[in-house]
C-alpha positions in Angstrom: -21.7 -8.8 -7.3 -22.3 -12.3 -8.7 -24.6 -14.4 -6.2 -23.2 -17.8 -5.2 -19.5 -16.7 -5.2 -17.3 -15.8 -2.2 -14.5 -13.4 -2.5 -11.4 -13.5 -0.1 -9.4 -10.4 0.4 -5.7 -11.4 0.5 -3.5 -9.3 3.1 -0.1 -9.1 1.4 1.5 -7.9 4.7 0.8 -11.2 6.6 3.0 -14.3 6.8 6.3 -12.8 5.8 9.5 -13.6 7.9 12.5 -11.6 6.7 16.0 -13.1 6.9 18.1 -11.0 9.3 21.8 -11.0 9.7 24.3 -9.2 12.2 27.4 -7.3 11.2 29.4 -7.2 14.5 31.3 -4.0 13.9 34.6 -5.8 14.3 35.3 -8.3 11.6 32.1 -8.6 9.4 31.8 -7.0 5.9 31.1 -8.0 2.4 33.2 -7.2 -0.7 32.4 -7.3 -4.2 36.1 -7.4 -5.5 34.9 -5.6 -8.8 32.7 -3.4 -10.2 28.9 -4.5 -10.3 27.9 -6.6 -13.4 26.7 -4.3 -16.4 27.0 -1.2 -14.2 26.3 2.4 -15.6 26.5 5.7 -14.2 23.2 7.5 -13.9 21.0 10.2 -12.2 18.4 7.7 -10.6 18.4 5.6 -7.5 16.3 3.9 -4.8 17.5 1.9 -1.7 15.6 0.3 0.9 16.7 -1.5 4.1 16.0 -2.3 7.7 18.5 -2.0 10.5 18.8 -2.2 14.3 22.1 -0.6 15.6 23.9 -2.3 18.3 26.0 0.7 18.8 27.2 3.7 16.8 30.7 5.3 16.7 32.5 7.0 14.0 31.1 7.0 10.4 30.2 3.3 9.7 29.4 2.5 6.1 26.2 0.6 5.1 27.2 0.5 1.4 30.4 2.0 -0.1 32.4 2.2 -3.3 36.2 2.8 -4.2 36.8 6.3 -3.3 33.6 6.8 -1.7 32.0 8.1 -4.9 28.8 6.5 -4.0 28.2 5.9 -0.3 25.5 5.2 2.3 26.7 5.7 5.8 26.1 7.2 9.2 27.8 10.4 10.0 27.3 12.5 13.0 24.6 9.9 13.9 22.6 10.7 10.8 22.0 8.5 7.9 23.4 10.0 4.4 23.4 9.0 1.0 26.1 10.6 -1.1 26.9 10.6 -4.6 29.8 12.2 -6.8 30.4 12.5 -10.5 33.6 11.1 -12.2 35.4 14.4 -11.4 34.9 13.8 -7.6 32.5 16.7 -7.2 29.5 16.0 -4.9 26.2 15.9 -6.9 23.8 14.4 -4.4 23.6 14.3 -0.6 20.4 13.3 1.1 20.6 13.4 5.0 18.0 12.1 7.5 17.2 14.7 10.1 17.1 12.3 12.9 20.4 11.5 14.7 20.9 8.0 16.1 22.8 6.7 19.0 22.4 2.9 18.6 19.5 2.5 21.1 16.5 3.0 18.7 15.6 -0.5 17.8 14.5 -1.8 14.4 14.2 1.0 11.8 13.3 1.1 8.1 15.1 3.5 5.7 14.0 4.3 2.2 15.8 6.7 0.0 15.2 7.8 -3.7 16.6 10.2 -6.0 16.1 11.6 -9.5 18.7 14.1 -10.1 17.5 15.3 -13.6 14.4 16.5 -11.9 15.7 17.8 -8.8 14.0 15.1 -6.6 15.2 13.2 -3.6 14.1 12.4 -0.1 14.6 9.8 2.6 11.7 8.2 4.8 12.3 6.6 8.2 9.7 4.2 9.4 7.2 5.5 6.8 7.7 9.3 7.7 9.6 12.0 5.8 12.7 12.6 7.6 14.5 14.7 4.8 16.9 17.3 6.3 16.1 20.5 4.6 17.8 21.3 1.3 19.4 18.2 0.0 22.0 18.4 -2.7 20.4 17.3 -5.9 22.5 18.5 -9.0 21.5 17.4 -12.6 24.6 15.2 -13.2 25.4 11.5 -13.4 26.8 9.9 -10.2 29.8 7.7 -10.8 28.5 4.2 -9.9 30.9 2.5 -12.1 33.6 1.9 -9.5 36.3 -0.6 -9.1 34.8 -2.2 -5.9 31.9 -2.1 -3.8 31.4 -2.9 -0.1 28.6 -3.7 2.3 29.0 -3.0 6.0 32.4 -1.1 5.8 34.4 0.8 3.3 36.2 -1.1 0.5 39.3 -1.3 2.6 37.4 -3.0 5.6 37.3 0.0 7.8 34.4 2.1 9.1 32.5 -1.1 10.0 28.8 -1.3 10.8 27.6 -2.7 14.2 24.1 -3.6 13.3 21.5 -6.2 12.2 20.3 -5.7 8.7 17.5 -7.3 6.4 15.8 -6.8 3.1 18.5 -4.7 1.6 17.5 -3.6 -1.9 19.3 -1.1 -4.3 18.5 0.0 -7.8 20.7 2.5 -9.6 18.5 2.9 -12.6 15.1 3.5 -10.8 13.4 6.4 -9.3 10.3 5.7 -7.0 8.1 8.6 -5.8 8.3 7.6 -2.1 6.1 10.6 -1.2 3.3 8.5 -2.5 2.2 6.2 0.3 1.0 3.5 -2.1 4.8 3.2 -3.2 6.0 3.2 0.3 3.5 0.2 0.8 5.8 -2.0 -1.3 8.4 -1.8 1.5 6.6 -1.2 4.8 3.1 -2.1 5.9 0.5 0.3 7.6 1.5 -1.2 10.8 5.2 -0.6 10.3 6.3 -4.1 9.5 8.2 -5.7 6.7 6.8 -6.4 3.4 7.7 -9.5 1.3 10.7 -8.2 -0.9 9.0 -10.1 -3.8 6.4 -7.2 -4.1 8.8 -4.3 -4.8 10.9 -6.6 -7.1 7.9 -7.4 -9.1 7.0 -3.8 -9.5 10.5 -2.4 -10.1 12.6 -5.2 -11.5 15.6 -6.9 -10.2 17.7 -4.8 -8.0 21.3 -4.1 -8.7 22.2 -5.3 -5.2 19.9 -7.3 -3.1 20.4 -9.3 0.1 17.3 -11.2 1.3 18.7 -14.9 1.4 19.1 -17.1 4.6 22.2 -16.6 6.5 24.4 -19.1 4.7 23.9 -17.4 1.4 22.8 -13.9 2.4 26.0 -12.5 0.9 25.4 -14.1 -2.5 22.8 -11.2 -3.5 19.6 -11.6 -5.3 20.6 -8.6 -7.5 21.9 -8.7 -10.9 25.1 -6.9 -10.0 27.0 -10.0 -9.0 27.9 -11.7 -5.6 29.9 -10.6 -2.7 32.7 -12.4 -0.6 31.9 -12.5 3.1 34.6 -11.4 5.5 34.5 -12.4 9.1 31.1 -14.3 9.8 27.8 -12.8 9.6 25.4 -14.3 12.2 
C-alpha cells in the first residue's frame, strides 16, 4: 500500500433505477414487422429479464417469432425457452421447474444455452431452476424468421399480463450462468437489479434489448432494429 493515498471501493449495485413498463394482457405488445437486422441462425443464446406477473392464464408469450421457431413463454405456469431448426424439429427446450400463478412478485429470469456442447440452464432469482433433462441438440436454431414479437405471438395473441424491465437477448453468445460471477452482471447479491451497462460492456450489444424510458422503451437498444408498439405500454 502506498502511504498518503486513499482508496474508495465502488459498489456497482448501488444507485441504479430500471425503467419498468407494463403489458396489460389485453392490448399491449411489440412487433418488429420484419426479421431482426443482420440476423443469423445459430446454437448459442442468452436472455435476461425481470418480470412481475399481474395474472397468468393460457400460454402468454414473452418473446416469439413467426411459426414459434424461437419462443420464450409461460406454459402450464412454467417459463420455457424453445427453439426449432428450419425443418420445424425441436432442438432446444429449457424449462423452469417452478410453476407461477401470477402472485409471486418481482422475479429475475436468466437463460443461456450452447447446443454444440449440450449446455443450457435457467436461473430464477439467482438460483438454478432448470427442470431435469432439458432438450439440447447440436443443431442450429432457426432464428431468421419473418417477424418477431414481444408480449404476444406475432399475430397479437397469447398476450402477456406483466411488468417487465431490463430485457436483454443475445443469439450469438453463451454465458456460463452456473458461475456466480457471471450472474452478478444481471442480479446483485441482494437480489436487486444491476445496471444493464455492465453485461453489455462484457458481452457486447444485444440483438434485442429494452431498457429505455417508457416513451421509447419499444425502440430497443439492441442492434436487431426497433419494434412498433401496439396498444399503450404504461
